[in-house]
VEXDREN-2710 file (C-alpha; in Angstrom, 1 decimal):
% VEXDREN-2710
k/r/px/py/pz
1/MET/71.0/-46.5/-146.1
2/ASP/72.0/-48.3/-142.9
3/LEU/72.5/-46.1/-139.9
4/GLU/73.1/-49.0/-137.5
5/LEU/75.9/-48.2/-135.1
6/LYS/78.1/-51.0/-133.8
7/ARG/78.7/-51.2/-130.1
8/GLY/81.2/-53.1/-128.0
9/MET/83.5/-54.1/-130.9
10/ILE/86.3/-51.6/-130.5
11/ALA/89.3/-52.1/-128.2
12/THR/90.0/-49.1/-126.0
13/ALA/93.6/-48.6/-124.8
14/GLY/97.0/-47.9/-126.0
15/PRO/98.7/-47.4/-129.3
16/ARG/99.1/-51.1/-129.7
17/ALA/95.5/-51.9/-129.0
18/ASN/93.7/-54.4/-131.2
19/TRP/91.4/-51.8/-132.9
20/ASP/88.5/-53.0/-135.0
21/TYR/89.0/-50.5/-137.8
22/GLU/86.0/-51.7/-139.9
23/ALA/83.6/-51.1/-136.9
24/ILE/85.1/-47.6/-136.3
25/LEU/84.8/-46.8/-140.0
26/ALA/81.2/-48.1/-140.2
27/ASN/80.2/-46.0/-137.2
28/ALA/81.9/-42.9/-138.6
29/ARG/80.1/-43.3/-141.9
30/ALA/76.8/-43.8/-140.1
31/LEU/77.4/-40.6/-138.1
32/GLN/78.4/-38.8/-141.2
33/GLN/75.1/-39.8/-142.8
34/MET/73.2/-38.6/-139.7
35/VAL/75.0/-35.2/-139.8
36/LEU/74.1/-34.9/-143.5
37/ALA/70.5/-35.8/-142.7
38/GLY/70.4/-33.1/-140.0
39/LYS/69.6/-35.7/-137.2
40/CYS/70.4/-34.7/-133.7
41/GLN/73.3/-36.5/-132.2
42/THR/72.6/-37.1/-128.5
43/LEU/73.8/-40.7/-128.4
44/LEU/75.9/-40.0/-125.3
45/GLU/73.4/-37.8/-123.5
46/GLY/73.6/-38.5/-119.8
47/LYS/77.1/-40.0/-120.0
48/HIS/80.1/-38.4/-118.3
49/VAL/83.6/-38.7/-119.6
50/ALA/86.9/-37.3/-118.3
51/ILE/90.0/-36.1/-120.1
52/LEU/93.1/-36.4/-117.9
53/SER/95.8/-34.1/-119.0
54/GLY/99.1/-32.6/-117.8
55/ASP/99.5/-28.9/-117.2
56/TYR/98.3/-27.6/-120.6
57/ARG/95.5/-28.2/-123.0
58/SER/96.4/-29.3/-126.5
59/GLY/94.6/-29.2/-129.8
60/SER/94.1/-33.0/-129.4
61/ALA/92.4/-32.3/-126.1
62/ASP/90.1/-29.8/-127.8
63/MET/89.3/-32.3/-130.5
64/PHE/88.4/-35.0/-127.9
65/VAL/86.2/-32.6/-125.9
66/SER/84.5/-31.4/-129.1
67/ALA/83.8/-35.0/-130.2
68/ALA/82.3/-36.0/-126.8
69/ARG/80.2/-32.9/-126.3
70/GLY/79.0/-33.2/-129.9
71/LEU/77.3/-36.4/-128.9
72/GLY/75.8/-34.9/-125.8
73/ALA/78.3/-36.2/-123.2
74/GLN/79.4/-34.1/-120.2
75/VAL/83.2/-33.7/-120.2
76/ALA/85.3/-33.1/-117.1
77/GLU/88.9/-32.0/-117.4
78/VAL/91.2/-33.4/-114.7
79/ARG/94.8/-32.2/-114.4
80/THR/97.2/-35.1/-113.7
81/GLY/100.5/-33.2/-113.1
82/PRO/100.7/-34.3/-109.5
83/TRP/100.0/-37.9/-110.3
84/ILE/103.5/-38.4/-111.6
85/ASP/104.9/-38.5/-108.0
86/LEU/102.1/-40.6/-106.5
87/PRO/102.8/-44.2/-105.5
88/ARG/101.3/-46.8/-107.7
89/VAL/98.7/-47.8/-105.1
90/GLU/97.4/-44.2/-105.0
91/ILE/97.1/-44.1/-108.8
92/LYS/95.1/-47.3/-108.6
93/ARG/92.8/-45.7/-106.0
94/MET/92.3/-42.6/-108.2
95/ALA/91.4/-45.0/-111.1
96/ALA/88.7/-46.6/-108.9
97/VAL/87.3/-43.2/-108.3
98/LEU/87.4/-42.4/-112.0
99/GLU/85.5/-45.6/-112.7
100/HIS/82.7/-44.5/-110.4
101/LEU/82.4/-41.0/-111.9
102/TYR/82.9/-41.5/-115.6
103/ALA/81.9/-43.8/-118.4
104/ALA/85.3/-43.4/-120.1
105/VAL/88.6/-41.6/-119.6
106/GLU/90.9/-40.1/-122.2
107/CYS/94.5/-39.6/-121.1
108/GLN/96.6/-36.9/-122.7
109/GLY/100.0/-35.6/-121.6
110/THR/100.1/-38.6/-119.2
111/ARG/102.9/-41.1/-119.2
112/HIS/102.0/-44.4/-120.7
113/SER/102.9/-46.3/-117.5
114/ILE/100.3/-44.2/-115.6
115/VAL/97.7/-44.8/-118.4
116/GLN/98.4/-48.6/-118.0
117/LEU/97.8/-48.4/-114.3
118/ILE/94.6/-46.6/-114.7
119/GLU/93.4/-49.0/-117.4
120/ALA/94.2/-52.0/-115.2
121/ALA/92.4/-50.6/-112.2
122/ALA/89.4/-49.0/-113.8
123/HIS/86.7/-51.1/-115.5
124/ILE/85.8/-48.5/-118.0
125/PRO/87.3/-47.6/-121.4
126/VAL/90.6/-45.8/-121.0
127/TYR/92.0/-44.1/-124.1
128/ASP/95.7/-43.3/-124.5
129/HIS/96.0/-40.1/-126.5
130/ILE/93.2/-41.2/-128.8
131/ALA/92.7/-37.7/-130.3
132/SER/96.3/-37.3/-131.2
133/PRO/97.2/-37.2/-134.9
134/ASP/99.6/-40.1/-134.3
135/HIS/97.0/-42.4/-132.9
136/PRO/96.2/-45.4/-135.2
137/THR/92.6/-44.4/-135.4
138/ALA/93.6/-41.1/-137.1
139/ARG/94.2/-43.0/-140.4
140/ILE/90.5/-44.0/-140.5
141/ALA/89.5/-40.4/-141.2
142/GLU/91.2/-40.5/-144.5
143/LYS/88.8/-43.3/-145.6
144/LEU/85.7/-41.1/-145.0
145/GLU/84.3/-39.8/-148.2
146/GLY/82.7/-36.4/-148.7
147/SER/83.7/-32.7/-148.6
148/ALA/84.0/-32.4/-144.8
149/SER/87.2/-31.0/-143.5
150/ARG/90.0/-33.2/-142.2
151/ASP/89.2/-32.1/-138.6
152/GLU/85.5/-32.9/-139.0
153/LYS/86.3/-36.3/-140.3
154/ARG/88.7/-36.9/-137.4
155/ARG/86.0/-35.8/-135.0
156/LEU/83.6/-38.3/-136.6
157/VAL/86.1/-41.1/-136.1
158/LEU/86.5/-40.1/-132.4
159/GLN/82.8/-40.1/-132.0
160/ALA/82.6/-43.5/-133.6
161/VAL/85.1/-44.9/-131.1
162/LEU/83.1/-43.3/-128.2
163/ILE/79.9/-44.8/-129.4
164/GLY/81.5/-48.2/-130.0
165/THR/82.9/-48.3/-126.5
166/ILE/80.5/-46.5/-124.1
167/ALA/77.1/-45.8/-125.7
END
C-alpha cells in the first residue's frame, strides 16, 4: 500500500483552473488509507489558513474548516463584506497582508473579481469556493471507494487539495 502524498501538482484557483484530478484522487485515497489505519493526520500542523467569507457562514465553509483543522491547520475566519467597496489597490494591499499571515486562503461568498485580485497579488494558494458542491473537485469524491459518507469523502478530497498545494 503506497501512502505517498503528491505535493505541488495541483492548480489552486478558480472554477476554470487546470486541476490535476489524478493527483487529488491519489492523495485522497492515501488519506483514506491513513484514516482506516488509525494514523494521526497532522500534515498541516503549524500551518495557518484563512477562510474569507461574506456576512454568513455556509455549510461549505464548515466543510473547509473541518478539512483544514482535521489536518492540524489553524483556521482564521475573515469577513469580507466591506471589501466589496474597497478600491482595487486596497484589495491588493489586503492580499499582501494575507500572504504574510497565511499559507493559503479559501474565498467563499466573495465575488470572483475580488478572488482574482487576491490571487494575483498574493503568492499563496487562493481557492475560489473550493468546498462548494459545484466546484470541479467535488466530483472526485464520487471516485473514492469504501463505506465513508459522501461528506467524509468530500472532506478527504479537500484535504488532498490542501496537502497538494500547501503541505
